[in-house]
N, CA, C and O of each residue as an XYZ file, in Angstrom:
432
protein
N     -16.184     -1.747     -6.807
C     -15.185     -0.662     -6.739
C     -13.890     -1.302     -6.642
O     -13.619     -2.324     -6.011
N     -13.068     -0.527     -7.394
C     -11.586     -0.826     -7.568
C     -10.710     -0.417     -6.432
O     -11.043      0.431     -5.605
N      -9.600     -1.043     -6.430
C      -8.760     -0.511     -5.275
C      -8.195      1.029     -5.396
O      -7.815      1.714     -4.447
N      -8.225      1.405     -6.741
C      -7.808      2.908     -6.957
C      -8.908      3.730     -6.614
O      -8.739      4.817     -6.063
N     -10.232      3.196     -6.958
C     -11.356      3.994     -6.458
C     -11.636      4.108     -4.847
O     -12.120      5.081     -4.269
N     -11.239      2.952     -4.309
C     -11.334      2.987     -2.835
C     -10.433      3.881     -2.310
O     -10.774      4.649     -1.410
N      -9.104      3.870     -2.855
C      -8.042      4.788     -2.274
C      -8.588      6.361     -2.405
O      -8.577      7.212     -1.516
N      -9.077      6.497     -3.802
C      -9.621      7.936     -3.956
C     -10.680      8.291     -2.937
O     -10.658      9.382     -2.366
N     -11.716      7.273     -2.678
C     -12.845      7.535     -1.820
C     -12.339      7.919     -0.390
O     -12.747      8.897      0.236
N     -11.434      7.060      0.032
C     -10.904      7.256      1.480
C     -10.278      8.536      1.602
O     -10.455      9.189      2.630
N      -9.359      9.096      0.397
C      -8.889     10.306      0.620
C      -9.943     11.489      0.462
O      -9.703     12.589      0.959
N     -10.991     11.262     -0.169
C     -11.983     12.328     -0.166
C     -12.705     12.425      0.984
O     -13.203     13.504      1.304
N     -12.851     11.284      1.761
C     -13.496     11.266      3.064
C     -12.724     12.033      3.988
O     -13.205     12.978      4.612
N     -11.383     11.601      4.106
C     -10.501     12.287      4.869
C     -10.515     13.919      4.743
O     -10.477     14.674      5.715
N     -10.572     14.312      3.436
C     -10.586     15.880      3.117
C     -11.817     16.304      3.635
O     -11.784     17.278      4.387
N     -12.933     15.759      3.384
C     -14.258     16.213      3.715
C     -14.251     16.338      5.416
O     -14.678     17.353      5.965
N     -13.779     15.320      6.085
C     -13.742     15.284      7.563
C     -12.745     16.515      8.040
O     -12.996     17.205      9.028
N     -11.759     16.670      7.333
C     -10.829     17.930      7.682
C     -11.689     19.252      7.578
O     -11.674     20.121      8.450
N     -12.423     19.313      6.443
C     -13.245     20.592      6.329
C     -14.218     20.683      7.423
O     -14.362     21.703      8.097
N     -14.895     19.579      7.592
C     -15.803     19.706      8.779
C     -15.266     19.925     10.028
O     -15.906     20.628     10.809
N     -14.112     19.410     10.395
C     -13.237     19.781     11.563
C     -13.127     21.400     11.671
O     -13.458     22.046     12.665
N     -12.605     21.932     10.475
C     -12.263     23.396     10.393
C     -13.666     24.167     10.803
O     -13.628     25.161     11.528
N     -14.737     23.711     10.358
C     -16.041     24.201     10.440
C     -16.472     24.360     12.087
O     -16.940     25.362     12.627
N     -16.209     23.254     12.603
C     -16.621     23.046     14.078
C     -15.373     23.881     15.018
O     -15.517     24.216     16.193
N     -14.297     24.083     14.291
C     -13.239     24.826     15.182
C     -13.627     26.297     15.298
O     -13.349     26.913     16.326
N     -14.237     26.860     14.317
C     -14.693     28.241     14.157
C     -15.483     28.624     15.425
O     -16.494     28.008     15.764
N     -14.923     29.779     16.183
C     -15.699     30.091     17.242
C     -17.170     30.469     16.951
O     -17.980     30.257     17.853
N     -17.547     30.938     15.934
C     -19.076     31.305     15.531
C     -19.813     30.005     15.540
O     -21.042     30.052     15.580
N     -19.204     28.849     15.507
C     -20.104     27.549     15.429
C     -20.187     26.909     16.834
O     -20.485     25.718     16.926
N     -19.972     27.539     17.762
C     -19.871     26.832     19.126
C     -21.227     26.267     19.494
O     -21.292     25.325     20.284
N     -22.335     26.811     18.944
C     -23.594     26.380     19.350
C     -23.886     24.838     18.814
O     -24.856     24.198     19.221
N     -23.068     24.389     17.991
C     -23.105     23.103     17.454
C     -22.497     21.992     18.245
O     -22.291     20.893     17.730
N     -22.205     22.263     19.496
C     -21.506     21.301     20.332
C     -20.163     21.010     19.507
O     -19.793     19.872     19.217
N     -19.513     22.133     19.180
C     -18.197     22.202     18.317
C     -17.144     21.170     18.707
O     -16.623     20.394     17.906
N     -16.852     21.242     20.149
C     -15.697     20.534     20.515
C     -15.646     19.051     20.320
O     -14.660     18.413     19.952
N     -16.917     18.548     20.634
C     -17.198     17.030     20.356
C     -17.131     16.691     18.993
O     -16.547     15.665     18.644
N     -17.722     17.518     18.112
C     -17.774     17.252     16.713
C     -16.396     17.478     15.988
O     -15.955     16.755     15.095
N     -15.797     18.567     16.500
C     -14.284     18.713     16.017
C     -13.486     17.513     16.214
O     -12.818     17.046     15.292
N     -13.527     16.960     17.439
C     -12.701     15.779     17.833
C     -13.075     14.582     17.015
O     -12.205     13.821     16.592
N     -14.302     14.404     16.790
C     -14.754     13.125     15.801
C     -14.258     13.378     14.507
O     -13.580     12.527     13.931
N     -14.537     14.506     13.974
C     -14.000     14.668     12.654
C     -12.510     14.617     12.385
O     -12.161     14.108     11.320
N     -11.626     15.062     13.180
C     -10.248     14.865     13.292
C      -9.842     13.480     13.304
O      -8.983     13.098     12.509
N     -10.473     12.554     14.275
C     -10.216     11.290     14.389
C     -10.614     10.479     13.013
O      -9.878      9.621     12.526
N     -11.838     10.856     12.472
C     -12.221     10.227     11.342
C     -11.315     10.427     10.174
O     -11.036      9.518      9.392
N     -10.857     11.674     10.081
C     -10.000     12.051      8.923
C      -8.759     11.375      9.110
O      -8.255     10.880      8.102
N      -8.128     11.247     10.269
C      -6.884     10.371     10.573
C      -7.102      9.071     10.149
O      -6.246      8.551      9.434
N      -8.142      8.425     10.475
C      -8.330      6.995     10.319
C      -8.471      6.765      8.697
O      -7.930      5.796      8.164
N      -9.124      7.583      8.063
C      -9.151      7.492      6.633
C      -7.975      7.627      5.840
O      -7.798      6.978      4.809
N      -7.062      8.567      6.362
C      -5.830      8.900      5.786
C      -4.923      7.651      5.869
O      -4.237      7.170      4.967
N      -5.069      7.217      7.183
C      -4.051      5.871      7.426
C      -4.732      4.685      6.669
O      -4.024      3.728      6.354
N      -6.085      4.687      6.353
C      -6.575      3.611      5.548
C      -6.133      3.740      4.134
O      -5.808      2.744      3.488
N      -6.113      5.005      3.607
C      -5.608      5.266      2.199
C      -4.229      4.894      2.059
O      -3.850      4.360      1.016
N      -3.404      5.134      3.053
C      -2.105      4.824      3.147
C      -1.767      3.126      3.010
O      -0.846      2.659      2.339
N      -2.595      2.469      3.690
C      -2.368      1.156      3.764
C      -2.937      0.534      2.410
O      -2.360     -0.434      1.915
N      -4.011      1.060      1.839
C      -4.412      0.712      0.608
C      -3.385      0.804     -0.570
O      -3.236     -0.028     -1.465
N      -2.666      2.045     -0.385
C      -1.555      2.101     -1.354
C      -0.490      1.337     -1.192
O       0.167      0.973     -2.167
N      -0.163      0.976      0.116
C       0.887     -0.136      0.282
C       0.445     -1.428     -0.228
O       1.275     -2.162     -0.764
N      -0.962     -1.840     -0.100
C      -1.448     -3.096     -0.735
C      -1.393     -3.044     -2.112
O      -1.220     -4.099     -2.722
N      -1.514     -1.976     -2.726
C      -1.353     -1.895     -4.321
C       0.016     -2.151     -4.744
O       0.268     -2.841     -5.731
N       1.023     -1.533     -3.917
C       2.410     -1.816     -4.180
C       2.598     -3.411     -4.050
O       3.015     -4.051     -5.015
N       2.338     -3.912     -3.063
C       2.483     -5.525     -2.780
C       1.792     -6.182     -3.950
O       2.365     -7.111     -4.519
N       0.699     -5.803     -4.321
C       0.080     -6.633     -5.386
C       0.798     -6.486     -6.753
O       0.817     -7.408     -7.568
N       1.392     -5.272     -6.968
C       2.208     -5.068     -8.172
C       3.432     -5.889     -8.156
O       3.855     -6.535     -9.115
N       3.991     -5.805     -6.933
C       5.287     -6.601     -6.682
C       4.994     -8.278     -6.966
O       5.677     -9.045     -7.645
N       3.979     -8.506     -6.351
C       3.612     -9.997     -6.370
C       3.325    -10.516     -7.903
O       3.698    -11.599     -8.354
N       2.655     -9.609     -8.535
C       2.428     -9.855     -9.985
C       3.771     -9.987    -10.756
O       3.980    -10.862    -11.596
N       4.691     -8.992    -10.370
C       5.931     -9.049    -11.282
C       6.740    -10.264    -10.795
O       7.445    -10.875    -11.598
N       6.663    -10.616     -9.566
C       7.369    -11.877     -9.064
C       6.767    -13.125     -9.837
O       7.485    -13.918    -10.446
N       5.376    -13.231     -9.760
C       4.843    -14.476    -10.627
C       5.316    -14.459    -12.151
O       5.619    -15.501    -12.732
N       5.358    -13.231    -12.746
C       5.744    -13.142    -14.104
C       7.214    -13.561    -14.257
O       7.586    -14.242    -15.213
N       8.027    -13.140    -13.300
C       9.441    -13.555    -13.366
C       9.668    -15.036    -13.244
O      10.445    -15.622    -13.998
N       9.008    -15.626    -12.318
C       9.104    -17.090    -12.091
C       8.436    -17.751    -13.288
O       8.996    -18.777    -13.674
N       7.414    -17.388    -13.911
C       6.928    -18.027    -15.117
C       8.089    -17.866    -16.268
O       8.538    -18.805    -16.925
N       8.458    -16.588    -16.376
C       9.537    -16.515    -17.483
C      10.775    -17.330    -17.286
O      11.319    -17.807    -18.282
N      11.321    -17.556    -15.974
C      12.457    -18.541    -15.641
C      11.998    -19.872    -15.985
O      12.709    -20.600    -16.677
N      10.822    -20.263    -15.542
C      10.524    -21.745    -15.828
C      10.283    -21.973    -17.297
O      10.681    -23.025    -17.796
N       9.646    -21.047    -18.048
C       9.520    -21.223    -19.366
C      10.825    -21.211    -20.209
O      10.915    -21.884    -21.236
N      11.812    -20.443    -19.759
C      13.143    -20.406    -20.420
C      14.102    -21.444    -19.943
O      15.285    -21.503    -20.278
N      13.420    -22.345    -19.043
C      14.369    -23.438    -18.250
C      15.848    -22.875    -17.873
O      16.933    -23.407    -18.109
N      15.570    -21.611    -17.199
C      16.968    -20.982    -16.771
C      17.276    -21.529    -15.359
O      18.355    -21.258    -14.831
N      16.299    -22.337    -14.698
C      16.685    -22.728    -13.319
C      15.802    -23.833    -13.093
O      14.579    -23.695    -13.115
N      16.422    -25.011    -12.859
C      15.691    -26.144    -12.383
C      15.366    -26.342    -11.006
O      16.149    -26.882    -10.225
N      14.107    -25.874    -10.647
C      13.717    -25.801     -9.250
C      13.852    -27.145     -8.274
O      13.150    -28.139     -8.458
N      14.593    -27.073     -7.483
C      14.704    -27.999     -6.447
C      13.625    -28.066     -5.427
O      12.907    -27.103     -5.159
N      13.532    -29.259     -4.855
C      12.445    -29.442     -3.919
C      12.592    -28.725     -2.560
O      11.630    -28.160     -2.040
N      13.714    -28.755     -2.043
C      13.943    -28.271     -0.723
C      14.750    -26.997     -0.424
O      14.670    -26.448      0.674
N      15.539    -26.529     -1.428
C      16.632    -25.560     -1.385
C      15.764    -24.120     -1.681
O      15.830    -23.552     -2.771
N      15.004    -23.656     -0.632
C      14.365    -22.365     -0.906
C      15.261    -21.179     -0.794
O      15.029    -20.176     -1.470
N      16.232    -21.238     -0.010
C      17.245    -20.316      0.192
C      17.890    -20.007     -1.294
O      17.921    -18.888     -1.804
N      18.338    -21.073     -1.818
C      19.066    -20.906     -3.098
C      18.020    -20.440     -4.281
O      18.399    -19.746     -5.224
N      16.735    -20.873     -4.138
C      15.697    -20.320     -4.989
C      15.519    -18.959     -4.865
O      15.507    -18.237     -5.862
N      15.374    -18.518     -3.708
C      15.123    -16.999     -3.150
C      16.357    -16.215     -3.795
O      16.104    -15.267     -4.537
N      17.521    -16.531     -3.571
C      18.766    -15.983     -4.034
C      18.740    -15.765     -5.580
O      18.978    -14.681     -6.113
N      18.423    -16.922     -6.241
C      18.345    -16.872     -7.526
C      17.379    -15.840     -8.272
O      17.629    -15.222     -9.307
N      16.237    -15.800     -7.513
C      15.113    -14.974     -7.891
C      15.588    -13.539     -7.809
O      15.580    -12.789     -8.786
N      15.994    -13.195     -6.622
C      16.602    -11.882     -6.307
C      17.574    -11.454     -7.219
O      17.476    -10.340     -7.733
N      18.750    -12.410     -7.549
C      19.650    -12.045     -8.544
C      19.014    -11.763     -9.795
O      19.254    -10.692    -10.352
N      18.112    -12.721    -10.380
C      17.544    -12.568    -11.718
C      16.732    -11.179    -11.744
O      16.827    -10.545    -12.795
N      15.980    -10.653    -10.763
C      15.330     -9.595    -10.773
C      16.120     -8.193    -10.450
O      15.611     -7.073    -10.393
N      17.500     -8.548    -10.254
C      18.358     -7.405    -10.019
C      18.323     -6.710     -8.620
O      18.837     -5.607     -8.434
N      17.733     -7.369     -7.723
C      17.641     -6.902     -6.438
C      18.894     -7.150     -5.633
O      19.279     -6.285     -4.846
N      19.554     -8.288     -5.789
C      20.852     -8.511     -5.134
C      21.866     -8.511     -6.264
O      21.478     -8.828     -7.388
N      23.110     -8.187     -6.061
C      24.261     -8.390     -6.977
C      24.351     -9.870     -7.136
O      24.092    -10.708     -6.273
N      24.766    -10.084     -8.400
C      25.016    -11.408     -8.791
C      26.336    -11.835     -8.094
O      27.392    -11.214     -8.223
N      26.181    -12.924     -7.364
C      27.375    -13.323     -6.570
C      28.727    -13.699     -7.387
O      29.860    -13.575     -6.921
N      28.448    -14.129     -8.548
C      29.495    -14.360     -9.524
C      30.290    -13.087     -9.967
O      31.428    -13.117    -10.436
N      29.579    -12.026     -9.767
C      30.150    -10.650    -10.209
C      30.993     -9.954     -9.100
O      31.636     -8.917     -9.264
N      30.904    -10.632     -8.015
C      31.697     -9.874     -6.675
C      33.147    -10.393     -6.686
O      33.946    -10.012     -5.830
């Protein structure tokens, strides 16, 4: 199962649990121990909605990580920056400038 399929599945489960909760909330369904089932369905739907949101966030992080790896490879291949051993702050600043996240300090 792919990440997109998992996101879709968790959203479907959340929607299904919402529909079940609506069923149990109906007064005509009180014979089904509706209050207990309603609460369980609402909680399950909320958990699946939250899980879907986390998975979407993970997808964004993966995409950003892939872009960062590609940017570093491009910089190394073009010999645009000679990576030092210890100056991580300078490297991070360079990468953020290169990717357009920060204003280039020479432009200010």
